[in-house]
OpenMM code with the backbone's topology and positions (N, CA, C; nanometers):
from openmm import Vec3, app, unit

residues = "UNK UNK UNK UNK UNK UNK UNK UNK UNK UNK UNK UNK UNK UNK UNK UNK UNK UNK UNK UNK UNK UNK UNK UNK UNK UNK UNK UNK UNK UNK UNK UNK UNK UNK UNK UNK UNK UNK UNK UNK UNK UNK UNK UNK UNK UNK UNK UNK UNK UNK UNK UNK UNK UNK UNK UNK UNK UNK UNK UNK UNK UNK UNK UNK UNK UNK UNK UNK UNK UNK UNK UNK UNK UNK UNK UNK UNK UNK UNK UNK UNK UNK UNK UNK UNK UNK UNK UNK UNK UNK UNK UNK UNK UNK UNK UNK UNK UNK UNK UNK UNK UNK UNK UNK UNK UNK UNK UNK UNK UNK UNK UNK UNK UNK UNK UNK UNK UNK UNK UNK UNK UNK UNK UNK UNK UNK UNK UNK".split()
positions = [
    Vec3(0.0850, -0.1175, 0.0000),
    Vec3(0.0000, 0.0000, 0.0000),
    Vec3(0.0894, 0.1236, 0.0000),
    Vec3(0.0629, 0.2168, -0.0925),
    Vec3(0.1446, 0.3364, -0.1078),
    Vec3(0.1148, 0.4429, -0.0048),
    Vec3(0.1900, 0.5494, -0.0166),
    Vec3(0.1694, 0.6628, 0.0733),
    Vec3(0.0392, 0.7338, 0.0401),
    Vec3(-0.0086, 0.8081, 0.1374),
    Vec3(-0.1338, 0.8818, 0.1223),
    Vec3(-0.1053, 1.0311, 0.1145),
    Vec3(-0.1922, 1.1022, 0.0436),
    Vec3(-0.1940, 1.2475, 0.0443),
    Vec3(-0.3374, 1.2879, 0.0751),
    Vec3(-0.3582, 1.4144, 0.0999),
    Vec3(-0.4887, 1.4636, 0.1410),
    Vec3(-0.5290, 1.5791, 0.0506),
    Vec3(-0.6540, 1.5787, 0.0082),
    Vec3(-0.7052, 1.6858, -0.0760),
    Vec3(-0.7994, 1.7697, 0.0091),
    Vec3(-0.7647, 1.8977, 0.0250),
    Vec3(-0.8508, 1.9935, 0.0946),
    Vec3(-0.9435, 2.0546, -0.0092),
    Vec3(-1.0702, 2.0697, 0.0260),
    Vec3(-1.1706, 2.1139, -0.0710),
    Vec3(-1.2683, 2.2127, -0.0075),
    Vec3(-1.3018, 2.3193, -0.0822),
    Vec3(-1.4037, 2.4141, -0.0378),
    Vec3(-1.5210, 2.4197, -0.1359),
    Vec3(-1.5467, 2.3093, -0.2033),
    Vec3(-1.6632, 2.3015, -0.2914),
    Vec3(-1.7816, 2.2446, -0.2130),
    Vec3(-1.9006, 2.2925, -0.2441),
    Vec3(-2.0201, 2.2464, -0.1741),
    Vec3(-2.0561, 2.1031, -0.2109),
    Vec3(-2.0296, 2.0641, -0.3329),
    Vec3(-2.0689, 1.9310, -0.3809),
    Vec3(-1.9476, 1.8395, -0.3939),
    Vec3(-1.9679, 1.7094, -0.3716),
    Vec3(-1.8582, 1.6148, -0.3962),
    Vec3(-1.8243, 1.6115, -0.5444),
    Vec3(-1.6997, 1.5788, -0.5743),
    Vec3(-1.6522, 1.5753, -0.7122),
    Vec3(-1.6084, 1.4337, -0.7474),
    Vec3(-1.6471, 1.3875, -0.8657),
    Vec3(-1.6028, 1.2584, -0.9184),
    Vec3(-1.5194, 1.2882, -1.0420),
    Vec3(-1.3884, 1.2909, -1.0251),
    Vec3(-1.2969, 1.3180, -1.1353),
    Vec3(-1.2689, 1.1855, -1.2057),
    Vec3(-1.2862, 1.1825, -1.3376),
    Vec3(-1.2771, 1.0572, -1.4114),
    Vec3(-1.1734, 1.0622, -1.5224),
    Vec3(-1.1159, 0.9448, -1.5495),
    Vec3(-1.0348, 0.9266, -1.6695),
    Vec3(-1.1127, 0.8325, -1.7601),
    Vec3(-1.0866, 0.8419, -1.8899),
    Vec3(-1.1660, 0.7667, -1.9869),
    Vec3(-1.0781, 0.6903, -2.0836),
    Vec3(-1.1329, 0.5799, -2.1342),
    Vec3(-1.0704, 0.5012, -2.2402),
    Vec3(-1.1467, 0.5263, -2.3691),
    Vec3(-1.0757, 0.5412, -2.4768),
    Vec3(-1.1408, 0.5488, -2.6073),
    Vec3(-1.1344, 0.4106, -2.6698),
    Vec3(-1.2457, 0.3414, -2.6645),
    Vec3(-1.2542, 0.2044, -2.7167),
    Vec3(-1.2979, 0.2117, -2.8627),
    Vec3(-1.2321, 0.1336, -2.9481),
    Vec3(-1.2685, 0.1300, -3.0904),
    Vec3(-1.4169, 0.0985, -3.1069),
    Vec3(-1.4795, 0.1655, -3.1988),
    Vec3(-1.6205, 0.1478, -3.2326),
    Vec3(-1.7172, 0.1938, -3.1237),
    Vec3(-1.6671, 0.2528, -3.0159),
    Vec3(-1.7560, 0.3031, -2.9110),
    Vec3(-1.7909, 0.4479, -2.9417),
    Vec3(-1.9183, 0.4803, -2.9320),
    Vec3(-1.9621, 0.6178, -2.9588),
    Vec3(-1.9372, 0.7084, -2.8380),
    Vec3(-1.9287, 0.6483, -2.7234),
    Vec3(-1.9069, 0.7233, -2.5996),
    Vec3(-1.7834, 0.6658, -2.5305),
    Vec3(-1.6922, 0.7524, -2.4814),
    Vec3(-1.5752, 0.6999, -2.4094),
    Vec3(-1.6169, 0.6185, -2.2867),
    Vec3(-1.5378, 0.5198, -2.2530),
    Vec3(-1.5631, 0.4334, -2.1383),
    Vec3(-1.4852, 0.4857, -2.0176),
    Vec3(-1.5518, 0.4913, -1.9030),
    Vec3(-1.4856, 0.5366, -1.7804),
    Vec3(-1.3796, 0.4346, -1.7414),
    Vec3(-1.2584, 0.4839, -1.7194),
    Vec3(-1.1473, 0.3986, -1.6781),
    Vec3(-1.1318, 0.4004, -1.5269),
    Vec3(-1.1301, 0.5194, -1.4688),
    Vec3(-1.1080, 0.5342, -1.3250),
    Vec3(-1.1818, 0.6568, -1.2753),
    Vec3(-1.2365, 0.6473, -1.1544),
    Vec3(-1.3030, 0.7601, -1.0906),
    Vec3(-1.2340, 0.7860, -0.9570),
    Vec3(-1.1969, 0.9118, -0.9341),
    Vec3(-1.1375, 0.9520, -0.8062),
    Vec3(-1.2361, 1.0481, -0.7406),
    Vec3(-1.2917, 1.0067, -0.6277),
    Vec3(-1.3928, 1.0862, -0.5582),
    Vec3(-1.3272, 1.1763, -0.4533),
    Vec3(-1.3644, 1.3037, -0.4578),
    Vec3(-1.3195, 1.4013, -0.3588),
    Vec3(-1.4438, 1.4528, -0.2881),
    Vec3(-1.4434, 1.4441, -0.1555),
    Vec3(-1.5596, 1.4852, -0.0774),
    Vec3(-1.5830, 1.6357, -0.0884),
    Vec3(-1.7100, 1.6720, -0.0940),
    Vec3(-1.7525, 1.8111, -0.0868),
    Vec3(-1.8287, 1.8297, 0.0430),
    Vec3(-1.8960, 1.9410, 0.0564),
    Vec3(-1.9763, 1.9649, 0.1767),
    Vec3(-1.9354, 2.0903, 0.2514),
    Vec3(-1.8440, 2.1679, 0.1938),
    Vec3(-1.8017, 2.2933, 0.2577),
    Vec3(-1.9223, 2.3868, 0.2699),
    Vec3(-1.9472, 2.4348, 0.3917),
    Vec3(-2.0578, 2.5267, 0.4223),
    Vec3(-2.1960, 2.4697, 0.3916),
    Vec3(-2.2086, 2.3363, 0.3962),
    Vec3(-2.3375, 2.2697, 0.3774),
    Vec3(-2.3671, 2.1895, 0.5036),
    Vec3(-2.4790, 2.2176, 0.5674),
    Vec3(-2.5140, 2.1471, 0.6913),
    Vec3(-2.5329, 1.9983, 0.6640),
    Vec3(-2.4769, 1.9138, 0.7523),
    Vec3(-2.4935, 1.7693, 0.7373),
    Vec3(-2.6152, 1.7226, 0.8172),
    Vec3(-2.6352, 1.5906, 0.8280),
    Vec3(-2.7544, 1.5381, 0.8956),
    Vec3(-2.7586, 1.5743, 1.0437),
    Vec3(-2.6440, 1.6086, 1.1014),
    Vec3(-2.6385, 1.6497, 1.2417),
    Vec3(-2.6432, 1.8017, 1.2568),
    Vec3(-2.6734, 1.8703, 1.1465),
    Vec3(-2.6806, 2.0166, 1.1400),
    Vec3(-2.5479, 2.0837, 1.1733),
    Vec3(-2.4391, 2.0134, 1.1447),
    Vec3(-2.3056, 2.0701, 1.1589),
    Vec3(-2.2618, 2.1152, 1.0202),
    Vec3(-2.2088, 2.2360, 1.0123),
    Vec3(-2.1669, 2.2924, 0.8844),
    Vec3(-2.0147, 2.2946, 0.8787),
    Vec3(-1.9542, 2.1998, 0.8068),
    Vec3(-1.8077, 2.1971, 0.8005),
    Vec3(-1.7519, 2.3119, 0.7160),
    Vec3(-1.6415, 2.3658, 0.7597),
    Vec3(-1.5701, 2.4685, 0.6846),
    Vec3(-1.4466, 2.4020, 0.6257),
    Vec3(-1.4661, 2.3464, 0.5074),
    Vec3(-1.3597, 2.2715, 0.4415),
    Vec3(-1.3746, 2.1236, 0.4677),
    Vec3(-1.3375, 2.0446, 0.3673),
    Vec3(-1.3484, 1.8999, 0.3769),
    Vec3(-1.2169, 1.8410, 0.3279),
    Vec3(-1.1719, 1.7353, 0.3950),
    Vec3(-1.0462, 1.6698, 0.3606),
    Vec3(-1.0759, 1.5277, 0.3132),
    Vec3(-1.0132, 1.4885, 0.2017),
    Vec3(-1.0270, 1.3529, 0.1478),
    Vec3(-0.8887, 1.2899, 0.1380),
    Vec3(-0.8744, 1.1685, 0.1883),
    Vec3(-0.7479, 1.0944, 0.1795),
    Vec3(-0.7476, 1.0121, 0.0514),
    Vec3(-0.6396, 1.0250, -0.0271),
    Vec3(-0.6227, 0.9435, -0.1477),
    Vec3(-0.4778, 0.8962, -0.1548),
    Vec3(-0.4514, 0.7999, -0.2414),
    Vec3(-0.3144, 0.7497, -0.2576),
    Vec3(-0.2337, 0.8470, -0.3436),
    Vec3(-0.1011, 0.8405, -0.3295),
    Vec3(-0.0143, 0.9226, -0.4152),
    Vec3(-0.0341, 0.8864, -0.5620),
    Vec3(-0.0612, 0.7584, -0.5890),
    Vec3(-0.0846, 0.7135, -0.7256),
    Vec3(-0.2098, 0.7802, -0.7839),
    Vec3(-0.3164, 0.7857, -0.7025),
    Vec3(-0.4380, 0.8525, -0.7488),
    Vec3(-0.4142, 1.0024, -0.7674),
    Vec3(-0.3323, 1.0626, -0.6813),
    Vec3(-0.3037, 1.2054, -0.6973),
    Vec3(-0.2282, 1.2318, -0.8270),
    Vec3(-0.1375, 1.1427, -0.8631),
    Vec3(-0.0636, 1.1582, -0.9892),
    Vec3(-0.1608, 1.1586, -1.1071),
    Vec3(-0.2648, 1.0774, -1.0998),
    Vec3(-0.3682, 1.0747, -1.2040),
    Vec3(-0.4555, 1.1997, -1.1934),
    Vec3(-0.4963, 1.2324, -1.0718),
    Vec3(-0.5866, 1.3444, -1.0469),
    Vec3(-0.5329, 1.4762, -1.1013),
    Vec3(-0.4053, 1.5019, -1.0794),
    Vec3(-0.3513, 1.6316, -1.1212),
    Vec3(-0.3386, 1.6447, -1.2731),
    Vec3(-0.3638, 1.5363, -1.3469),
    Vec3(-0.3649, 1.5414, -1.4939),
    Vec3(-0.5062, 1.5615, -1.5503),
    Vec3(-0.6076, 1.5556, -1.4642),
    Vec3(-0.7467, 1.5683, -1.5082),
    Vec3(-0.7837, 1.7158, -1.5169),
    Vec3(-0.8349, 1.7570, -1.6324),
    Vec3(-0.8657, 1.8986, -1.6590),
    Vec3(-0.9582, 1.9592, -1.5539),
    Vec3(-1.0639, 1.8886, -1.5149),
    Vec3(-1.1572, 1.9410, -1.4144),
    Vec3(-1.0889, 1.9716, -1.2829),
    Vec3(-1.0001, 1.8820, -1.2388),
    Vec3(-0.9252, 1.9069, -1.1158),
    Vec3(-0.8327, 2.0269, -1.1331),
    Vec3(-0.7679, 2.0359, -1.2477),
    Vec3(-0.6777, 2.1484, -1.2742),
    Vec3(-0.7518, 2.2818, -1.2654),
    Vec3(-0.8728, 2.2868, -1.3181),
    Vec3(-0.9535, 2.4096, -1.3125),
    Vec3(-0.9894, 2.4422, -1.1684),
    Vec3(-1.0328, 2.3420, -1.0921),
    Vec3(-1.0682, 2.3660, -0.9517),
    Vec3(-0.9462, 2.4110, -0.8711),
    Vec3(-0.8303, 2.3521, -0.9002),
    Vec3(-0.7078, 2.3911, -0.8297),
    Vec3(-0.6678, 2.5343, -0.8667),
    Vec3(-0.6739, 2.5661, -0.9957),
    Vec3(-0.6387, 2.7011, -1.0425),
    Vec3(-0.7305, 2.8066, -0.9802),
    Vec3(-0.8587, 2.7730, -0.9647),
    Vec3(-0.9552, 2.8663, -0.9071),
    Vec3(-0.9553, 2.8654, -0.7544),
    Vec3(-0.8677, 2.7855, -0.6944),
    Vec3(-0.8486, 2.7895, -0.5495),
    Vec3(-0.9492, 2.7126, -0.4672),
    Vec3(-1.0160, 2.6123, -0.5252),
    Vec3(-1.1137, 2.5341, -0.4496),
    Vec3(-1.0574, 2.4046, -0.3931),
    Vec3(-0.9439, 2.3569, -0.4452),
    Vec3(-0.8828, 2.2336, -0.3960),
    Vec3(-0.7310, 2.2506, -0.3900),
    Vec3(-0.6689, 2.1745, -0.3009),
    Vec3(-0.5227, 2.1692, -0.2963),
    Vec3(-0.4811, 2.0397, -0.2299),
    Vec3(-0.3582, 1.9977, -0.2596),
    Vec3(-0.3044, 1.8751, -0.2032),
    Vec3(-0.2253, 1.9084, -0.0771),
    Vec3(-0.2408, 1.8238, 0.0237),
    Vec3(-0.1653, 1.8357, 0.1489),
    Vec3(-0.0875, 1.7064, 0.1683),
    Vec3(0.0377, 1.7160, 0.2088),
    Vec3(0.1183, 1.5957, 0.2293),
    Vec3(0.0879, 1.5270, 0.3616),
    Vec3(0.0344, 1.6033, 0.4572),
    Vec3(0.0021, 1.5460, 0.5886),
    Vec3(-0.1441, 1.5701, 0.6204),
    Vec3(-0.2017, 1.4808, 0.6994),
    Vec3(-0.3394, 1.4958, 0.7426),
    Vec3(-0.3471, 1.6135, 0.8403),
    Vec3(-0.4226, 1.7173, 0.8056),
    Vec3(-0.4297, 1.8334, 0.8944),
    Vec3(-0.5129, 1.8027, 1.0178),
    Vec3(-0.4793, 1.8674, 1.1262),
    Vec3(-0.5581, 1.8502, 1.2492),
    Vec3(-0.6926, 1.9212, 1.2368),
    Vec3(-0.6958, 2.0268, 1.1590),
    Vec3(-0.8179, 2.1051, 1.1440),
    Vec3(-0.8431, 2.1327, 0.9962),
    Vec3(-0.9597, 2.0905, 0.9478),
    Vec3(-0.9915, 2.1193, 0.8080),
    Vec3(-1.0119, 2.2689, 0.7882),
    Vec3(-1.0610, 2.3360, 0.8910),
    Vec3(-1.0843, 2.4800, 0.8808),
    Vec3(-0.9538, 2.5560, 0.8560),
    Vec3(-0.8484, 2.5186, 0.9264),
    Vec3(-0.7180, 2.5827, 0.9044),
    Vec3(-0.6601, 2.5425, 0.7694),
    Vec3(-0.6808, 2.4172, 0.7296),
    Vec3(-0.6248, 2.3669, 0.6039),
    Vec3(-0.6819, 2.4387, 0.4829),
    Vec3(-0.8055, 2.4872, 0.4922),
    Vec3(-0.8687, 2.5517, 0.3773),
    Vec3(-0.8724, 2.7041, 0.3891),
    Vec3(-0.8080, 2.7586, 0.4913),
    Vec3(-0.8169, 2.9035, 0.5143),
    Vec3(-0.7647, 2.9852, 0.3968),
    Vec3(-0.6728, 2.9296, 0.3186),
    Vec3(-0.6197, 3.0033, 0.2034),
    Vec3(-0.6878, 2.9653, 0.0717),
    Vec3(-0.7905, 2.8807, 0.0779),
    Vec3(-0.8632, 2.8418, -0.0431),
    Vec3(-0.9818, 2.9355, -0.0671),
    Vec3(-1.0336, 2.9341, -0.1885),
    Vec3(-1.1494, 3.0134, -0.2276),
    Vec3(-1.2709, 2.9652, -0.1491),
    Vec3(-1.3362, 3.0532, -0.0766),
    Vec3(-1.4513, 3.0183, 0.0070),
    Vec3(-1.5841, 3.0458, -0.0633),
    Vec3(-1.5799, 3.1006, -0.1836),
    Vec3(-1.7008, 3.1502, -0.2497),
    Vec3(-1.7455, 3.0598, -0.3637),
    Vec3(-1.7795, 2.9352, -0.3325),
    Vec3(-1.8315, 2.8417, -0.4326),
    Vec3(-1.9707, 2.8895, -0.4741),
    Vec3(-1.9902, 2.9204, -0.6022),
    Vec3(-2.1208, 2.9707, -0.6453),
    Vec3(-2.2348, 2.8697, -0.6302),
    Vec3(-2.2044, 2.7419, -0.6090),
    Vec3(-2.3107, 2.6426, -0.5925),
    Vec3(-2.3479, 2.6208, -0.4460),
    Vec3(-2.2857, 2.6968, -0.3559),
    Vec3(-2.3149, 2.6796, -0.2135),
    Vec3(-2.4552, 2.7295, -0.1803),
    Vec3(-2.5112, 2.6875, -0.0666),
    Vec3(-2.6428, 2.7380, -0.0267),
    Vec3(-2.6374, 2.8893, -0.0006),
    Vec3(-2.7449, 2.9567, -0.0339),
    Vec3(-2.7566, 3.1007, -0.0101),
    Vec3(-2.7910, 3.1220, 0.1372),
    Vec3(-2.7284, 3.2217, 0.1984),
    Vec3(-2.7523, 3.2519, 0.3392),
    Vec3(-2.8081, 3.3942, 0.3526),
    Vec3(-2.8671, 3.4280, 0.4678),
    Vec3(-2.9142, 3.5658, 0.4872),
    Vec3(-2.8022, 3.6693, 0.4658),
    Vec3(-2.6793, 3.6320, 0.4982),
    Vec3(-2.5670, 3.7235, 0.4781),
    Vec3(-2.5437, 3.7578, 0.3319),
    Vec3(-2.5776, 3.6648, 0.2418),
    Vec3(-2.5643, 3.6914, 0.0981),
    Vec3(-2.6584, 3.8027, 0.0552),
    Vec3(-2.7797, 3.8036, 0.1104),
    Vec3(-2.8754, 3.9104, 0.0782),
    Vec3(-2.8254, 4.0436, 0.1319),
    Vec3(-2.7782, 4.0428, 0.2566),
    Vec3(-2.7287, 4.1659, 0.3180),
    Vec3(-2.6120, 4.2242, 0.2396),
    Vec3(-2.5228, 4.1375, 0.1899),
    Vec3(-2.4081, 4.1835, 0.1120),
    Vec3(-2.4519, 4.2532, -0.0164),
    Vec3(-2.5687, 4.2157, -0.0689),
    Vec3(-2.6224, 4.2780, -0.1900),
    Vec3(-2.7163, 4.3931, -0.1583),
    Vec3(-2.7317, 4.4267, -0.0285),
    Vec3(-2.8203, 4.5359, 0.0113),
    Vec3(-2.9677, 4.5013, 0.0011),
    Vec3(-3.0011, 4.3720, 0.0071),
    Vec3(-3.1398, 4.3266, -0.0023),
    Vec3(-3.1834, 4.2684, 0.1309),
    Vec3(-3.3143, 4.2607, 0.1498),
    Vec3(-3.3689, 4.1998, 0.2706),
    Vec3(-3.3834, 4.0492, 0.2483),
    Vec3(-3.3362, 3.9708, 0.3433),
    Vec3(-3.3463, 3.8247, 0.3329),
    Vec3(-3.4917, 3.7814, 0.3474),
    Vec3(-3.5332, 3.6756, 0.2782),
    Vec3(-3.6709, 3.6265, 0.2939),
    Vec3(-3.6938, 3.5755, 0.4358),
    Vec3(-3.8168, 3.5833, 0.4785),
    Vec3(-3.8518, 3.5342, 0.6120),
    Vec3(-3.8530, 3.3819, 0.6100),
    Vec3(-3.7953, 3.3227, 0.7132),
    Vec3(-3.7902, 3.1770, 0.7249),
    Vec3(-3.8145, 3.1350, 0.8687),
    Vec3(-3.8534, 3.0099, 0.8866),
    Vec3(-3.8654, 2.9515, 1.0204),
    Vec3(-3.9451, 3.0361, 1.1164),
    Vec3(-3.8802, 3.0780, 1.2257),
    Vec3(-3.9502, 3.1510, 1.3317),
    Vec3(-3.9860, 3.2944, 1.2928),
    Vec3(-3.9301, 3.3439, 1.1800),
    Vec3(-3.9624, 3.4793, 1.1332),
    Vec3(-4.1010, 3.4862, 1.0691),
    Vec3(-4.1548, 3.3697, 1.0299),
    Vec3(-4.2812, 3.3657, 0.9577),
    Vec3(-4.3963, 3.3539, 1.0570),
    Vec3(-4.4941, 3.4433, 1.0438),
    Vec3(-4.6122, 3.4372, 1.1319),
    Vec3(-4.7015, 3.3229, 1.0873),
    Vec3(-4.7521, 3.2487, 1.1848),
    Vec3(-4.8365, 3.1338, 1.1520),
    Vec3(-4.9818, 3.1671, 1.1752),
] * unit.nanometer
topology = app.Topology()
chain = topology.addChain("A")
for resn in residues:
    res = topology.addResidue(resn, chain)
    for name in ("N", "CA", "C"):
        topology.addAtom(name, app.Element.getBySymbol(name[0]), res)
């Protein structure tokens, strides 16, 4: 078993980065390998905990493949993912220098305030 590396991620959704085979006579490329990177940054989980950054452990071999995949390269260039050689004690600290503004993240009342708009009424704000 090879060494491990860690991918820090600030994307709201999990990512499935794939490599493909071009098989003769196939109209659609065949998936060769899928490398899954966990998402969930700023998305409440089933326990209503909202993680700030998510860490995924992968092998060095998978990282060598991952860094050649165009989708991963774009996410890395835009500051949503990075490789860590050691498992961080805190995902929040590990992602502090990554892009925190994933456009697919859930909208919060603070997003409305930043645009000078009033947030919609929710939960206890709504009269029954």
